[in-house]
FINU-286535 format. One record per residue: residue number from 1; residue in three letters; x, y, z of N, C-alpha, C, O in turn. Coordinates in steps of 0.05 Angstrom, whole numbers. Layout:
<pts>
   resi   resn    neast   nnorth      nup   caeast   canorth     caup    ceast   cnorth      cup    oeast   onorth      oup
    NUM    ALA        X        Y        Z        X         Y        Z        X        Y        Z        X        Y        Z
...
</pts>
This chain:
<pts>
   resi   resn    neast   nnorth      nup   caeast   canorth     caup    ceast   cnorth      cup    oeast   onorth      oup
      1    MET       12      -24       -8       13        -4       -5       19       23       -3       32       33       16
      2    GLU       11       35      -20       27        65      -22       30       85        9       11       81       24
      3    TYR       44       97       16       46       118       42       32      136       30       32      139        6
      4    ARG       15      152       51       -5       177       49        4      188       76       14      173       93
      5    PHE        0      216       80        6       235      105       -9      227      109      -24      216       92
      6    ASP      -15      230      138      -41       232      158      -37      248      181      -18      246      196
      7    ARG      -55      264      183      -60       281      219      -89      268      218     -102      288      223
      8    ASN     -103      251      216     -131       252      225     -139      236      244     -152      215      242
      9    ILE     -127      249      267     -141       229      298     -159      222      295     -174      237      284
     10    ASP     -168      200      301     -197       184      315     -206      215      349     -194      221      370
     11    GLU     -225      222      338     -239       238      360     -243      225      388     -245      239      408
     12    GLY     -244      202      387     -251       189      411     -218      182      427     -218      173      450
     13    ILE     -196      186      415     -179       187      434     -169      220      442     -152      222      459
     14    ILE     -177      237      433     -184       274      432     -203      265      466     -195      261      489
     15    ASN     -226      264      456     -242       252      489     -233      243      507     -236      253      530
     16    LYS     -219      219      501     -208       203      534     -184      223      537     -179      226      561
     17    LEU     -166      238      519     -144       249      533     -149      278      557     -136      287      576
     18    LYS     -177      286      543     -185       302      557     -197      299      584     -197      317      601
     19    ALA     -210      272      587     -215       259      622     -200      258      630     -206      256      654
     20    GLU     -176      258      628     -153       245      640     -137      264      658     -131      285      646
     21    ASP     -129      262      685     -128       276      702     -103      283      698      -97      305      708
     22    LEU      -81      266      682      -48       289      684      -47      311      656      -29      327      651
     23    TRP      -79      306      635      -81       319      611      -89      345      631      -77      365      625
     24    LYS     -106      347      652     -136       369      662     -110      381      693     -112      404      700
     25    LYS      -96      369      702      -85       382      718      -50      394      712      -35      410      723
     26    LYS      -51      377      691      -17       385      690       -9      389      661        6      407      658
     27    LEU      -16      376      637       -9       386      613      -19      400      605       -2      417      598
     28    LYS      -47      410      596      -69       425      592      -47      454      597      -39      467      578
     29    GLN      -42      458      619      -33       490      634       -1      489      623       10      511      622
     30    ASP       14      467      617       39       475      616       40      479      579       54      495      567
     31    CYS       21      461      570       17       470      540        3      497      537        0      503      513
     32    ILE       -8      516      555      -16       537      545        4      555      549        4      576      535
     33    ASP       29      550      570       48       560      582       78      562      560       98      576      560
     34    GLU       72      548      549       94       535      524      112      525      534      135      527      525
     35    ASN      104      508      561      122       490      574      133      461      557      154      449      557
     36    VAL      110      457      544      112       428      539       91      434      517       71      448      521
     37    PHE       96      420      489       92       425      462       74      391      452       79      367      450
     38    LEU       54      407      448       32       375      439       26      376      404       18      395      391
     39    ALA       31      353      395       45       348      371       19      317      362       21      295      373
     40    ILE       -2      325      342      -26       300      347      -11      286      312        0      295      292
     41    ARG      -17      267      318       -6       241      302      -32      231      281      -52      244      275
     42    SER      -28      213      274      -51       193      258      -81      182      278     -106      182      275
     43    ASP      -50      168      307      -56       145      323      -50      150      350      -57      134      368
     44    ASN      -36      178      356      -37       178      383      -24      216      384      -11      228      368
     45    VAL      -34      224      409      -20       254      416       -1      249      427        2      235      447
     46    SER       22      267      411       57       279      437       63      290      447       56      313      442
     47    PHE       80      287      465       81       310      480      114      315      492      127      302      507
     48    TYR      118      333      482      151       341      473      158      374      494      146      395      494
     49    HIS      181      366      510      193       387      537      217      383      522      221      361      512
     50    LYS      240      410      518      261       415      519      282      384      496      304      372      496
     51    SER      261      384      482      269       369      451      260      338      463      265      323      444
     52    ARG      252      325      479      242       304      492      214      293      488      196      308      495
     53    SER      208      270      477      179       261      478      177      259      506      191      241      516
     54    LEU      164      274      523      156       271      545      129      246      557      128      231      577
     55    PHE      111      250      535       96       227      531       82      228      506       83      244      488
     56    LYS       68      205      509       48       197      481       21      187      495       22      175      516
     57    PHE        4      191      486      -22       185      489      -38      176      465      -44      188      444
     58    ASP      -44      149      475      -60       129      455      -93      116      467     -106      119      487
     59    ASN      -94      105      447     -127        95      455     -123       68      463     -143       59      474
     60    SER     -100       49      460      -93        34      477      -80       22      504      -82        1      517
     61    ASP      -65       46      505      -52        42      535      -37       66      542      -14       70      549
     62    GLY      -68       89      538      -69       127      546      -40      134      545      -28      132      524
     63    PHE      -25      145      578       -1       161      570       11      135      578        3      114      587
     64    LYS       35      147      569       70       133      571       85      151      569       80      174      562
     65    THR      110      137      579      133       161      573      153      131      575      148      107      576
     66    HIS      174      144      574      203       127      573      214      118      602      210      129      623
     67    LYS      231       94      595      223        82      623      260       95      635      273       79      649
     68    LYS      268      109      631      282       130      636      280      148      648      295      155      666
     69    PHE      258      160      640      249       187      649      225      186      676      219      203      693
     70    ALA      214      157      671      197       140      701      212      136      718      201      129      739
     71    SER      238      138      720      257       122      740      253      143      760      275      154      762
     72    VAL      240      151      773      235       166      793      230      158      809      212      141      808
     73    ILE      245      166      837      240       170      867      233      188      882      243      210      883
     74    ASN      211      175      901      199       205      918      216      203      951      217      187      968
     75    TRP      224      223      947      241       226      975      227      237      994      212      256      990
     76    GLU      230      226     1016      223       240     1049      246      261     1053      236      283     1055
     77    THR      264      262     1053      287       278     1057      275      307     1041      256      308     1026
     78    GLY      291      327     1049      278       354     1030      306      357     1022      307      373     1004
     79    ASN      329      348     1029      354       352     1023      359      340      995      348      320      986
     80    ASP      383      360      979      396       340      955      403      322      960      398      302      946
     81    ASP      420      321      986      435       294      996      430      279     1001      417      284     1021
     82    VAL      430      256      998      415       224     1013      441      200     1033      464      195     1028
     83    ASN      427      193     1051      441       171     1062      434      146     1059      423      139     1038
     84    GLN      438      137     1071      429       100     1060      408       97     1086      405       73     1082
     85    LYS      394      101     1106      373       110     1118      348      122     1090      327      111     1082
     86    ASP      362      147     1080      339       151     1059      331      128     1029      314      127     1012
     87    LEU      344      120     1033      351        99     1009      325       77     1018      310       68     1000
     88    LYS      324       72     1037      311        52     1060      282       60     1063      263       45     1071
     89    GLU      279       84     1054      258       105     1060      248      113     1032      226      124     1030
     90    ALA      256      110     1019      244       122      980      226      111      981      227       91      996
     91    THR      206      116      970      190       105      954      194      115      917      199      137      910
     92    VAL      189       89      899      185        93      869      156      111      868      136      107      882
     93    ILE      159      131      848      135       139      845      107      115      830      109      100      810
     94    SER       91      118      843       68        99      831       48      112      811       31       98      801
     95    ASN       51      134      805       27       145      778       38      170      765       50      183      782
     96    PHE       37      178      747       42       196      725       45      229      743       63      245      745
     97    LEU       22      229      752       10       254      763       23      267      786       27      292      787
     98    ASP       31      247      810       53       245      827       69      253      818       78      274      828
     99    GLY       81      244      800      112       241      789      117      261      767      138      261      755
    100    TYR      100      279      759      103       294      736      126      307      724      142      305      705
    101    ASP      120      325      750      150       347      752      177      333      754      196      342      741
    102    TYR      182      309      769      206       292      764      210      282      740      234      275      737
    103    ILE      194      279      717      189       264      699      203      289      676      220      286      658
    104    LYS      194      308      682      195       328      665      227      335      667      239      339      647
    105    ASN      240      336      695      264       339      694      279      323      683      299      329      671
    106    ASN      268      292      690      292       279      671      291      280      645      308      271      630
    107    ALA      273      289      640      264       281      599      290      306      596      309      302      582
    108    GLN      286      330      611      313       347      602      340      340      605      359      345      590
    109    LEU      341      328      625      373       314      621      376      305      606      397      308      594
    110    TYR      358      289      598      370       271      568      375      288      539      388      279      520
    111    ALA      362      315      540      367       324      526      385      338      507      400      355      518
    112    GLU      389      336      480      419       333      466      419      373      450      399      386      453
    113    LYS      434      379      441      450       416      442      425      414      418      407      431      420
    114    GLU      425      398      402      413       405      378      381      412      367      370      428      352
    115    GLY      375      383      390      344       394      395      330      407      416      305      407      419
    116    LEU      350      422      433      351       442      453      342      471      434      325      488      439
    117    GLY      358      469      415      358       503      403      330      492      391      309      501      401
    118    VAL      328      476      373      301       472      368      271      478      384      252      490      376
    119    SER      276      466      410      257       468      428      257      496      438      234      503      446
    120    THR      272      510      440      273       546      443      252      562      426      244      583      436
    121    LEU      241      554      399      232       560      378      206      553      394      192      572      401
    122    TYR      199      530      400      169       522      402      166      517      426      146      503      431
    123    HIS      180      524      445      171       533      469      165      565      472      152      574      491
    124    GLY      173      578      455      167       610      453      149      623      436      141      646      439
    125    CYS      143      605      412      126       603      389      113      589      375      112      587      351
    126    SER       98      572      400       84       554      391       55      563      389       45      582      400
    127    TYR       38      542      369       10       553      357       -6      569      371      -23      583      360
    128    LEU        3      568      409       -9       580      429       -9      600      438      -23      610      456
    129    SER       23      615      418       26       644      420       10      662      406       -4      655      387
    130    ASP       12      685      414        2       708      395       17      711      368        4      723      352
    131    SER       37      705      361       55       708      349       42      699      311       25      682      307
    132    ASN       53      713      291       39       703      278       52      680      252       39      668      236
    133    ILE       74      681      256       91       656      252       95      641      274      103      653      294
    134    VAL       91      610      275       87       597      294       98      568      276       97      560      253
    135    VAL      111      555      312      115       533      302       92      504      314       89      493      335
    136    LEU       78      500      280       51       475      286       64      451      293       55      441      313
    137    ASP       86      435      281       94       420      284      121      407      291      139      418      279
    138    VAL      129      388      306      166       385      306      164      347      305      149      332      317
    139    GLU      185      343      289      192       322      283      177      302      267      175      278      271
    140    ILE      164      319      244      151       304      229      162      282      213      184      283      201
    141    ALA      143      259      215      155       235      197      139      237      172      117      245      164
    142    PHE      170      222      162      154       211      126      151      181      130      148      168      151
    143    SER      153      173       98      153       140       97      186      146       96      200      166       98
    144    LYS      192      114       92      225       115       90      231      107       65      220       90       51
    145    GLU      252      123       60      262       133       26      287      119       29      297      117       51
    146    LYS      301      106        6      321       108        6      347      128        2      349      140      -19
    147    ASP      371      134       28      392       152       33      404      139        8      402      115        9
    148    PRO      416      149      -17      441       154      -32      462      145      -20      473      125      -29
    149    ASN      472      158        4      492       156       24      490      136       44      509      138       60
    150    ARG      474      118       50      464        96       62      461       66       54      452       65       31
    151    THR      464       41       64      452        21       51      419       18       62      410       -4       56
    152    LYS      410       25       69      380        24       80      365       37       87      374       55      100
    153    ARG      337       38       84      326        57       79      320       73      106      327       57      123
    154    THR      316       87      115      309       104      132      284      122      136      270      128      117
    155    LEU      278      131      165      252       151      170      257      170      178      267      180      199
    156    ASP      246      179      150      260       216      160      234      234      177      210      236      184
    157    LYS      249      242      177      228       261      216      248      299      204      270      309      211
    158    ILE      227      308      188      238       338      191      235      353      215      215      348      229
    159    ASP      249      370      222      249       377      250      229      396      266      221      393      289
    160    ILE      218      425      240      201       438      239      188      441      229      193      442      205
    161    LEU      154      446      237      139       457      213      123      488      222      107      489      241
    162    LEU      129      512      206      130       533      210      101      535      197       90      521      180
    163    TYR       87      569      216       54       572      202       59      598      204       66      611      223
    164    ASN       52      607      176       46       627      170       19      634      177        9      630      155
    165    LYS        1      641      191      -31       646      194      -31      673      184      -52      682      193
    166    LYS      -22      688      172      -37       712      157      -30      699      130      -49      687      119
    167    GLU      -12      698      120       -3       678       93      -25      648       95      -34      636       75
    168    ARG      -30      643      115      -40       612      110      -20      590       96      -30      575       79
    169    ARG        1      589      102       20       581       92       38      568      103       55      582      114
    170    LEU       40      540      103       65       516      114       92      521       95       96      528       72
    171    ARG      112      509      123      137       507      111      158      492      123      168      503      142
    172    PHE      164      478      120      187       457      131      211      464      129      223      472      109
    173    ILE      224      459      167      252       468      170      268      453      174      262      440      194
    174    GLU      291      446      163      309       426      175      328      443      194      337      464      185
    175    ALA      334      435      218      350       451      228      381      434      242      379      411      250
    176    LYS      402      445      243      423       443      234      453      455      260      463      477      255
    177    LEU      461      444      280      479       464      300      507      467      272      517      452      256
    178    PHE      511      493      279      542       508      268      555      481      266      562      475      243
    179    ASP      559      469      279      582       444      282      572      411      278      591      395      281
    180    ASN      557      404      275      547       388      262      567      387      228      572      405      212
    181    PRO      575      356      229      587       361      208      567      351      183      577      356      161
    182    ASP      543      338      183      528       334      167      526      362      147      516      361      125
    183    ILE      537      386      160      534       420      139      555      420      123      556      437      105
    184    ARG      578      396      127      605       406      122      610      387       90      601      364       91
    185    ALA      619      393       70      630       368       53      659      368       57      674      386       63
    186    LYS      662      346       52      687       324       58      706      339       36      707      328       14
    187    LEU      720      361       40      730       374       16      746      360       -5      741      364      -29
    188    GLU      775      336        9      782       317      -10      767      295      -25      775      278      -42
    189    LEU      748      298      -15      729       283      -45      714      296      -59      706      287      -80
    190    ASP      707      325      -45      686       336      -68      663      324      -69      651      318      -89
    191    LYS      657      320      -45      628       310      -38      600      332      -26      602      345       -5
    192    ASN      577      332      -40      562       342      -34      558      346       16      548      328       30
    193    PRO      564      361       23      551       366       52      524      334       47      513      328       26
    194    LYS      522      323       73      501       295       73      476      314       84      457      300       76
    195    VAL      465      335       95      444       358       90      442      360       75      420      369       77
    196    ILE      446      360       47      444       373       19      423      346       15      399      351       13
    197    SER      430      321       15      422       300       -2      393      295       19      375      282        8
    198    GLN      387      305       47      371       296       70      346      319       50      323      312       42
    199    ILE      354      337       47      334       367       48      315      355       12      292      354        4
    200    GLN      339      349        3      322       333      -23      300      308      -26      284      300      -43
    201    ARG      311      296       10      298       273        6      270      284        6      250      274       -5
    202    TYR      270      310       24      246       319       49      224      331       26      200      331       29
    203    GLU      241      346       -1      231       363       -9      218      339      -28      194      345      -33
    204    LYS      225      313      -40      220       299      -57      188      287      -41      168      282      -53
    205    GLN      191      286      -17      160       281        1      147      291        6      126      281       15
    206    VAL      150      328        1      133       341        9      117      349      -17       93      356      -15
    207    LYS      131      348      -42      123       341      -68      111      322      -76       92      325      -90
    208    LYS      117      299      -69       94       267      -77       66      275      -46       43      267      -45
    209    GLN       75      289      -29       47       283       -3       33      312       -2       21      321       18
    210    HIS       36      327      -32       26       361      -25        5      367      -19        1      388       -6
    211    GLY      -16      352      -29      -47       354      -19      -45      343        4      -48      357       24
    212    ASN      -41      322        4      -38       302       30      -40      318       53      -59      322       68
    213    ILE       -6      330       55        5       345       76      -24      375       79      -34      381      100
    214    ILE      -30      385       61      -50       409       64      -69      397       93      -74      402      117
    215    ALA      -77      376       68     -114       365       79     -101      364      114     -109      379      131
    216    SER      -76      339      117      -85       335      142      -74      354      160      -78      349      184
    217    TYR      -57      383      154      -59       404      171      -88      418      169     -100      424      190
    218    GLN      -96      421      152     -137       424      169     -137      411      190     -135      418      213
    219    LYS     -141      391      181     -153       375      204     -145      380      239     -158      385      260
    220    TYR     -110      375      231      -92       383      256     -105      403      278     -110      401      302
    221    ILE     -108      426      256     -110       454      261     -142      449      278     -146      457      301
    222    LYS     -161      435      263     -178       440      276     -187      424      302     -205      429      317
    223    THR     -165      398      304     -169       393      329     -158      407      350     -167      406      373
    224    LEU     -133      422      342     -124       434      367     -137      460      374     -129      474      392
    225    ASN     -167      466      351     -176       490      362     -204      478      392     -213      484      415
    226    GLY     -206      465      376     -234       443      395     -220      441      426     -231      449      446
    227    LEU     -190      426      424     -174       428      439     -172      444      463     -178      438      486
    228    PHE     -162      468      452     -152       481      471     -165      514      465     -156      535      474
    229    GLY     -195      508      444     -216       538      446     -199      557      441     -192      575      457
    230    ILE     -190      552      416     -174       575      400     -183      572      370     -196      552      363
    231    SER     -175      597      349     -190       598      324     -161      600      304     -152      622      295
    232    ILE     -152      582      301     -121       595      292     -137      585      264     -156      570      265
    233    PRO     -126      597      238     -140       595      210     -133      578      200     -109      574      206
    234    ALA     -145      555      177     -144       531      170     -117      535      145     -120      553      129
    235    PRO      -96      521      143      -83       527      130      -92      525       91     -110      509       84
    236    GLU      -77      542       70      -88       537       45      -69      527       28      -76      517        6
    237    LYS      -35      528       40      -16       533       18       12      519       41       17      518       65
    238    LEU       22      509       17       59       500       28       74      502       11       65      503      -12
    239    ASP       91      503       14      113       514        8      133      487        1      140      470       17
    240    LYS      140      487      -24      159       456      -35      180      454      -33      189      434      -43
    241    ASN      199      474      -21      215       474       -7      218      471       21      202      476       39
    242    VAL      242      461       21      261       456       54      277      472       65      301      470       60
    243    GLY      268      491       81      296       508       91      303      501      109      290      487      124
    244    LEU      330      511      115      361       501      125      355      516      155      335      531      149
    245    LEU      358      519      171      370       532      192      392      525      212      393      505      226
    246    VAL      409      544      211      439       531      218      440      553      250      430      575      251
    247    PHE      447      544      263      454       566      294      479      555      315      498      540      315
    248    ASP      466      570      329      497       569      353      522      575      346      542      562      355
    249    PHE      523      595      330      555       605      323      555      636      332      536      651      333
    250    GLY      587      640      340      594       667      341      598      689      317      582      683      300
    251    MET      607      704      311      608       719      292      632      723      291      632      747      284
    252    ASP      657      716      294      688       704      285      674      672      256      680      668      232
    253    GLU      656      659      272      654       639      258      639      648      234      642      640      211
    254    LYS      618      672      246      598       682      225      613      696      194      604      699      171
    255    GLU      637      700      207      654       713      185      672      699      173      690      709      159
    256    GLY      667      672      177      704       662      166      680      630      155      668      629      134
    257    GLN      678      609      177      674       585      167      653      581      161      648      561      148
    258    LEU      628      602      168      604       596      161      601      594      135      594      575      121
    259    LYS      610      627      125      605       633       98      627      615       80      621      606       58
    260    LYS      645      613       89      670       588       78      648      560       68      644      551       45
    261    HIS      639      551       90      626       535       81      601      526       82      592      503       86
    262    ILE      588      549       77      548       545       70      538      574       65      517      573       51
    263    THR      543      591       70      526       622       57      537      622       33      521      628       15
    264    ARG      559      616       28      584       626        4      588      600       -8      610      597      -19
    265    ASN      569      575       -8      581       551      -19      571      547      -33      548      545      -26
    266    SER      575      541      -65      552       544      -85      544      511      -86      528      500     -101
    267    LYS      561      499      -68      537       472      -67      512      472      -58      497      453      -63
    268    TYR      501      498      -41      482       501      -29      462      523      -40      445      535      -27
    269    LYS      466      526      -66      457       545      -84      431      547      -92      419      569      -97
    270    ASN      419      521      -95      388       515      -95      369      508      -61      346      500      -59
    271    ILE      389      514      -39      369       521      -16      376      545       -3      395      560       -1
    272    LYS      350      541        7      344       568       23      354      563       52      347      544       67
    273    ILE      369      581       58      391       579       84      390      602      109      395      626      103
    274    ALA      385      597      132      379       623      161      397      616      168      403      596      155
    275    PRO      415      622      186      444       622      191      427      653      221      422      677      222
    276    ILE      427      634      235      418       650      263      442      636      292      443      613      300
    277    GLY      458      660      300      484       655      320      464      644      342      473      622      350
    278    SER      439      650      356      437       651      379      403      646      378      391      667      375
    279    LEU      386      623      381      354       624      375      352      642      393      368      649      411
    280    SER      325      651      386      308       666      420      273      664      396      277      658      372
    281    LYS      254      668      403      229       677      396      227      695      375      205      695      364
    282    LYS      243      710      366      250       739      370      265      733      333      275      750      319
    283    ASN      262      710      327      283       693      313      264      691      284      272      691      261
    284    MET      240      690      293      222       675      273      219      688      254      229      678      234
    285    GLN      205      716      250      203       726      227      233      727      201      232      725      177
    286    PHE      259      732      222      281       724      202      284      693      181      287      687      157
    287    LEU      280      681      202      270       654      190      255      645      175      259      627      159
    288    TRP      229      662      180      216       656      160      218      669      120      211      659       99
    289    GLN      234      701      130      246       709      106      261      701      100      264      703       76
    290    LYS      285      684      116      307       676      100      305      642       76      316      634       56
    291    THR      290      634       91      283       612       75      261      612       55      259      593       40
    292    SER      243      635       52      234       637       35      234      635        3      248      650      -10
    293    PRO      217      615      -11      231       612      -49      229      629      -46      235      645      -63
</pts>
């Protein structure tokens, strides 16, 4: 069966989520405060915090999280230091609601630098913010495609989906740290940087699934509007290009290595690049402008 991009979640899953104490007492407000980012999939609702998948919620298991995040102990002592007596009296959390703050802290401990940069954007300009350009989705998975640089098929995941509410336009963005080797060519082999073939694969998927993606995010936004009582307009357009965000560099690197390897590198001539030294929610307009086709 041919792969079809889908964000049409069963309404029953949403209704079940809304009845959960963890949603009503913790997650909903954290989403509104942009401490947690909610993303809708075709079969589950995913919650992200500081680049990590905090919880998933589906029809079969309800809430679930990674075991390394849920390895949480309730300490009777109020001190940071513990002794052997404290260990004997400590208890493991018995539910997600009581252990919620501990689980969030644990998830943040496992955050990677590149993901943390991306999370700066969705924790500051999510679809629940008052910004015009917002992060609508993250870690967007497509079907498995053959990577010419690898021997097996890989599950493509694009980092960010931006949404310009005034233009009603969607755009995918791939994000890379400045020191990520995938954005540099191996000069002695005269090969393209890996990120170029990565973006080309993404653009192929976007072109192939163009109509399905727009229709899926129309449903996605309808679900968000009902879940949070908001009124985001439905998207009408989707850019076929995938932009590249390169971030986390200083002025010396911007004037030297960034220009040499990326912004003035002819290999990137067909890719729209947004170089941003330090990410913040103030960068959204620049990111949109620089990656415009």
